[in-house]
C-alpha positions in Angstrom: -43.2 -5.9 24.7 -41.4 -7.9 22.1 -42.9 -5.7 19.3 -41.9 -2.4 21.0 -38.3 -3.7 21.5 -38.1 -4.7 17.9 -39.2 -1.2 16.7 -36.7 0.5 19.0 -33.9 -1.7 17.6 -34.9 -1.0 14.0 -35.1 2.8 14.7 -31.6 2.7 16.1 -30.2 0.9 13.1 -31.8 3.4 10.7 -30.2 6.3 12.6 -26.8 4.6 12.5 -27.0 4.1 8.8 -28.1 7.7 8.2 -25.1 9.0 10.2 -22.7 6.8 8.3 -24.2 8.0 5.0 -23.8 11.7 6.0 -20.2 11.2 7.1 -19.3 9.5 3.8 -21.0 12.3 1.8 -19.1 14.9 3.7 -15.7 13.2 3.0 -16.5 12.8 -0.7 -17.5 16.4 -1.0 -14.0 17.4 0.2 -12.1 15.2 -2.2 -12.7 17.1 -5.5 -11.4 20.3 -3.9 -8.3 18.5 -2.7 -7.6 17.0 -6.2 -8.1 20.4 -7.8 -5.8 22.0 -5.4 -3.0 19.5 -6.1 -3.5 19.9 -9.9 -3.3 23.7 -9.5 -0.1 23.5 -7.4 1.5 21.2 -10.0 0.9 23.5 -13.0 4.4 24.1 -14.4 3.6 27.6 -15.6 3.2 28.7 -12.0 6.9 28.6 -11.4 8.7 28.1 -14.7 8.9 31.6 -15.9 9.7 33.6 -12.8 13.1 34.9 -11.6 12.8 34.4 -7.8 12.8 30.6 -7.9 10.2 27.9 -7.7 8.9 28.8 -4.3 7.1 32.0 -5.3 3.8 30.2 -6.0 3.1 29.7 -2.3 5.0 26.5 -1.6 7.6 26.9 1.2 10.9 25.2 1.6 11.6 24.7 5.3 15.1 25.4 6.5 15.6 22.1 8.2 17.4 18.8 7.3 15.4 16.5 5.1 13.7 13.6 6.9 15.6 10.3 6.6 13.0 8.9 4.2 13.3 11.9 1.9 16.0 12.7 -0.7 17.9 16.0 -0.2 19.9 17.9 -2.8 23.3 18.1 -1.3 25.2 19.9 -4.1 24.9 21.2 -7.6 27.8 21.1 -10.2 27.9 22.0 -13.8 30.4 21.8 -16.7 29.9 24.2 -19.6 31.0 24.3 -23.2 29.8 26.5 -26.0 26.9 24.2 -27.2 26.7 21.7 -24.3 26.2 21.9 -20.6 26.1 19.0 -18.1 24.3 19.7 -14.7 24.9 17.3 -11.9 22.6 17.3 -8.8 24.1 15.4 -5.9 21.4 13.6 -3.8 21.4 12.1 -0.3 19.5 9.0 -1.5 17.7 7.6 -4.5 14.6 9.5 -5.8 12.2 9.2 -8.7 12.3 12.0 -11.2 10.4 13.3 -14.2 11.9 15.6 -16.9 9.8 18.0 -18.9 10.5 20.8 -21.4 8.6 24.1 -21.9 9.0 26.2 -25.0 9.8 29.8 -24.9 6.9 32.3 -24.7 8.1 35.6 -26.2 4.7 37.2 -25.5 5.2 36.7 -21.8 9.0 37.1 -21.9 9.5 33.6 -20.7 12.6 31.6 -21.8 12.7 28.0 -22.8 12.8 25.9 -19.7 13.6 22.3 -18.7 12.2 21.3 -15.3 12.8 18.2 -13.3 10.5 17.0 -10.5 12.1 14.9 -7.8 9.5 12.8 -5.9 10.0 11.9 -2.3 12.4 14.8 -1.8 12.7 17.8 0.5 14.8 21.0 0.1 16.4 20.7 3.5 18.8 23.6 4.2 19.7 24.2 0.5 19.9 27.8 -0.8 16.7 29.2 -2.3 18.6 31.7 -4.5 19.0 30.9 -8.2 22.4 29.5 -9.2 23.7 31.7 -12.0 25.5 29.8 -14.9 25.3 32.3 -17.8 27.4 30.1 -20.2 25.4 31.2 -23.3 23.3 28.1 -23.2 22.0 27.8 -19.6 21.1 31.0 -17.8 20.4 29.8 -14.3 19.3 26.9 -12.1 16.4 27.3 -9.7 15.5 24.8 -7.0 12.4 24.9 -4.8 9.9 22.9 -2.7 7.1 22.4 -5.3 4.8 20.5 -3.0 5.2 18.6 0.3 6.8 15.6 -1.5 8.3 17.1 -4.6 11.4 19.3 -5.2 11.4 21.0 -8.6 14.5 22.0 -10.4 14.1 24.6 -13.2 16.8 25.2 -15.9 16.2 28.6 -17.6 17.7 28.3 -21.0 19.1 30.9 -23.5 19.2 28.2 -26.2 17.7 24.7 -26.2 18.0 21.9 -28.7 17.7 18.7 -26.8 18.1 17.3 -23.3 18.7 14.0 -21.6 18.8 12.9 -17.9 19.9 9.8 -16.0 20.5 8.8 -12.4 23.8 7.4 -11.2 24.2 5.8 -7.7 26.8 5.6 -4.9 26.6 8.5 -4.3 23.4 9.2 -6.0 23.5 12.1 -8.6 21.1 13.1 -11.3 22.8 14.1 -14.5 21.1 16.4 -17.0 22.7 17.0 -20.4 21.6 20.1 -22.3 22.4 20.7 -25.9 21.9 24.0 -27.8 20.5 24.2 -31.3 24.0 24.8 -32.7 25.4 21.9 -30.8 23.0 19.5 -32.7 24.3 20.5 -36.1 27.8 21.9 -35.7 29.0 19.8 -32.7 31.1 21.2 -29.9 34.5 20.8 -31.6 35.0 24.6 -31.3 33.9 24.6 -27.7 35.2 27.0 -25.1 37.1 25.5 -22.1 34.9 23.9 -19.5 33.4 26.1 -16.8 32.3 24.9 -13.4 31.0 26.4 -10.2 33.7 24.4 -8.4 37.2 25.7 -7.9 38.9 25.7 -11.4 39.9 22.3 -12.7 40.9 21.3 -16.1 38.2 19.0 -17.4 39.8 17.9 -20.7 43.5 17.7 -21.6 44.5 17.8 -25.2 47.4 16.2 -27.0 49.1 18.2 -29.7 47.0 18.9 -32.8 47.7 16.7 -35.8 50.6 18.0 -38.0 49.2 19.7 -41.1 51.3 17.4 -43.3 49.4 14.3 -42.1 45.8 14.4 -43.2 43.1 12.8 -41.1 42.1 9.5 -42.6 39.7 6.6 -42.1 36.8 8.9 -41.5 37.9 9.7 -38.0 38.4 13.3 -36.9 38.7 13.3 -33.1 39.1 10.6 -30.4 38.7 10.9 -26.7 40.9 8.5 -24.7 40.0 7.9 -21.1 42.8 6.5 -18.8 40.7 4.9 -16.0 41.0 5.9 -12.3 43.6 8.4 -11.2 44.5 10.5 -8.1 42.8 9.1 -5.0 41.5 6.2 -7.0 44.4 3.9 -7.9 42.2 1.2 -9.5 43.3 -2.4 -9.2 46.6 -3.1 -7.6 49.1 -5.7 -8.9 52.3 -7.4 -7.8 54.7 -5.2 -5.8 52.2 -2.4 -5.6 51.9 -1.6 -9.3 48.7 0.5 -9.8 46.2 0.3 -12.7 46.0 4.0 -12.9 49.7 4.4 -13.8 49.7 1.7 -16.5 46.6 2.9 -18.3 47.8 6.5 -18.3 51.1 5.5 -19.9 49.3 3.5 -22.6 46.9 6.3 -23.2 49.7 8.9 -23.7 51.6 6.6 -26.1 48.4 5.8 -28.1 47.5 9.5 -28.3 50.9 10.3 -29.8 50.7 7.5 -32.3 47.1 8.4 -33.4 48.1 12.0 -33.8 51.3 11.6 -35.7 50.4 8.5 -37.8 46.7 8.7 -38.4 46.3 12.5 -38.3 43.4 12.6 -35.8 43.0 15.0 -32.9 43.2 13.2 -29.5 41.8 14.4 -26.2 42.7 12.8 -22.9 40.3 12.9 -20.0 43.4 13.2 -17.8 47.1 13.4 -18.6 48.5 13.2 -15.1 47.7 11.5 -11.8 44.4 13.2 -10.9 41.0 12.1 -10.0 38.2 12.7 -12.5 34.6 11.8 -11.8 33.1 9.2 -14.1 30.4 11.5 -15.4 32.9 14.2 -16.1 34.8 11.9 -18.4 31.8 11.2 -20.6 30.9 14.9 -20.6 34.3 15.7 -22.1 33.7 13.3 -25.0 30.3 14.8 -25.6 31.5 18.4 -25.4 34.4 17.6 -27.8 31.9 16.1 -30.3 34.3 13.1 -30.5 34.0 10.4 -33.1 35.1 7.7 -30.6 35.3 7.3 -26.8 37.6 4.6 -25.5 38.1 4.0 -21.8 41.3 2.1 -20.9 41.5 -0.2 -17.9 43.3 -3.3 -16.5 41.3 -6.2 -15.1 41.6 -7.8 -11.6 40.5 -11.0 -9.9 40.9 -12.7 -6.6 42.1 -15.7 -8.7 45.7 -14.7 -9.5 45.7 -17.2 -12.4 42.9 -15.3 -14.2 44.2 -13.9 -17.5 43.3 -12.5 -20.9 41.8 -9.4 -22.6 38.2 -8.4 -23.1 36.3 -5.4 -24.4 32.9 -4.1 -23.3 30.1 -2.0 -24.7 27.2 -0.5 -22.7 24.1 -2.5 -22.5 21.9 -4.5 -20.0 23.3 -7.8 -18.9 22.5 -10.7 -16.6 26.0 -12.1 -16.6 27.2 -12.2 -13.0 30.9 -11.8 -13.8 30.2 -8.7 -16.0 28.0 -7.2 -13.2 30.8 -7.8 -10.6 33.4 -6.2 -12.9 31.2 -3.2 -13.6 30.6 -2.8 -9.8 34.4 -2.7 -9.3 35.1 -0.2 -12.1 32.2 2.0 -11.0 33.3 1.9 -7.4 29.9 0.8 -6.3 27.9 -2.2 -5.1 26.5 -5.0 -7.1 23.0 -4.0 -6.0 23.5 -0.5 -7.5 24.4 -2.0 -10.8 21.1 -3.7 -10.9 19.4 -0.4 -10.0 21.0 1.1 -13.1 19.4 -1.3 -15.6 16.2 0.7 -15.8 18.0 3.8 -17.0 19.1 2.2 -20.3 15.6 1.5 -21.5 15.2 5.2 -22.2 18.6 5.7 -23.6 19.1 3.0 -26.2 17.5 5.1 -28.9 20.3 7.6 -28.6 23.2 5.2 -28.2 25.5 4.4 -31.1 25.0 0.7 -30.1 25.8 -1.0 -33.4 28.9 1.1 -34.0 30.0 0.5 -30.4 29.7 -3.3 -30.9 31.7 -3.0 -34.1 34.4 -1.0 -32.4 34.6 -3.4 -29.5 35.1 -6.4 -31.9 37.8 -4.5 -33.9 39.8 -3.6 -30.8 39.4 -7.1 -29.2 40.5 -8.9 -32.4 43.5 -6.6 -32.7 44.5 -7.0 -29.1 44.4 -10.8 -29.2 46.3 -10.9 -32.6 48.8 -8.2 -31.8 49.7 -9.3 -28.3 50.0 -13.0 -29.3 53.1 -11.9 -31.3 54.9 -10.8 -28.1 53.3 -13.1 -25.5 53.2 -16.9 -25.6 49.5 -17.3 -24.8 46.8 -14.6 -24.9 43.4 -15.7 -23.7 40.6 -14.2 -25.7 37.8 -13.4 -23.2 35.7 -11.9 -26.0 33.4 -8.9 -26.5 30.8 -8.4 -23.7 28.1 -6.0 -22.5 28.0 -4.4 -19.1 26.7 -1.3 -17.2 29.7 0.9 -16.9 28.9 4.4 -15.6 31.7 6.0 -17.6 29.9 5.0 -20.9 26.4 6.2 -19.9 25.3 9.2 -21.8 28.0 9.0 -24.5 26.7 10.2 -27.9 29.3 8.5 -30.0 30.6 4.9 -30.3 32.1 4.0 -26.9 33.8 1.0 -25.3 35.7 0.0 -22.3 38.9 -2.1 -22.8 40.3 -4.4 -20.1 44.0 -4.9 -21.1 45.0 -8.1 -19.3 44.8 -8.8 -15.5 47.0 -6.7 -13.3 46.5 -9.3 -10.5 48.1 -11.9 -12.8 51.8 -11.7 -11.9 53.0 -12.4 -15.5 50.5 -10.1 -17.2 50.9 -7.3 -14.6 54.7 -7.4 -14.9 54.5 -7.4 -18.7 52.2 -4.4 -18.9 54.4 -2.4 -16.6 57.2 -2.6 -19.1 57.6 -0.1 -22.0 58.0 -2.7 -24.8 54.8 -4.5 -23.9 53.0 -1.2 -23.6 54.2 -0.3 -27.1 52.9 -3.6 -28.4 49.5 -2.9 -26.8 49.5 0.6 -28.3 50.2 -0.9 -31.7 47.3 -3.4 -31.3 44.8 -0.7 -30.2 46.0 1.6 -33.0 45.3 -1.2 -35.6 41.9 -1.9 -34.1 40.9 1.8 -34.4 42.3 1.9 -37.9 40.2 -1.2 -38.9 37.1 0.4 -37.4 37.7 3.6 -39.4 38.1 1.6 -42.6 34.9 -0.4 -42.0 33.0 2.7 -41.0 34.1 4.6 -44.0 33.2 1.7 -46.3 29.6 1.6 -44.9 29.3 5.4 -45.4 30.3 5.1 -49.1 28.0 2.2 -50.0 
């Protein structure tokens, strides 16, 4: 009996092992087909050259709101110049992205394309029709559900020299800069006025061109000045309701006139009145104008009303907590989002004019401290620092952000609201720019 029971038990074990083996074999037999299917669906040529949008290869975009764990594209904006276009995709939440470029294929009649894959994204109720741009550089934007978890954005180009992309948070938006072949060599100084799919809005506002009797000197041809904040964004508030946006606009206008008449350079303001301009639009103006310098003007703020002094920033990663908090305030975002931005810079430092930005920051900082000491009894030199300011991200020229005293300090705020102190600050900034031009010209002639 014992022997018979043992044989039955062994036979049962053998059958169980056999069934398990067959089940595993069946699953493994299906896996290669699944992988090949995904590879086929992800082939970029399936969607990159067609006119009807990315969904024609069989993937469907369901007309329903994106699940809460998926990012949805909530809007598309673009700013266009002759040799430069900035496309901005507004997202409901953070998403990973990959950017690729495909060359034109004249044999198949396919234009050059740039495509972006957003992972962890759904189309939601977005339109499936291509967005026509037709600015001479970018023909159209196509968006479609590429796979269950990926939304693909295809940019059909008429002319393509280079591209760059980065993600900005709060609200999340993916920014794609497109440059034409001519923009890489000739710049965009002869650019046409900006076009946008939004209601018409002036993106860049020019001061008068330099008088012909005053030649441009110091190796500087064009400067973009950015008065921070504006419109619905007053910036920091000081004693008796004085607003940062008003002081920096007044200083920017005065500095623009001085640079134009005395240095002979062309100056462009990102705003010349009390209007709101998105941070990414400010940098786009500097890029489109092919400016030699981009200077963003601000006033500092602190809960400590005794905090005082001037400081100048350039764009770079930092672990300094005070710099991170300041960047969060100027960016109108949270401290956590500043940390999220750090990974972006690892791919951008090769394109940044980092050394020139540092030199410009030191020239401006030294001139502010020296110049304002002549009219104020004690000017605290807070130094040159690095921080993650959104307004400097993507700039293709030396760029800095200047904090001209603390508006929350009663004495400094009151002084900077007066015309004579503003004139002294303008003179100091002018001398800093002049010194940078001299040192830059000296390096070029060595």
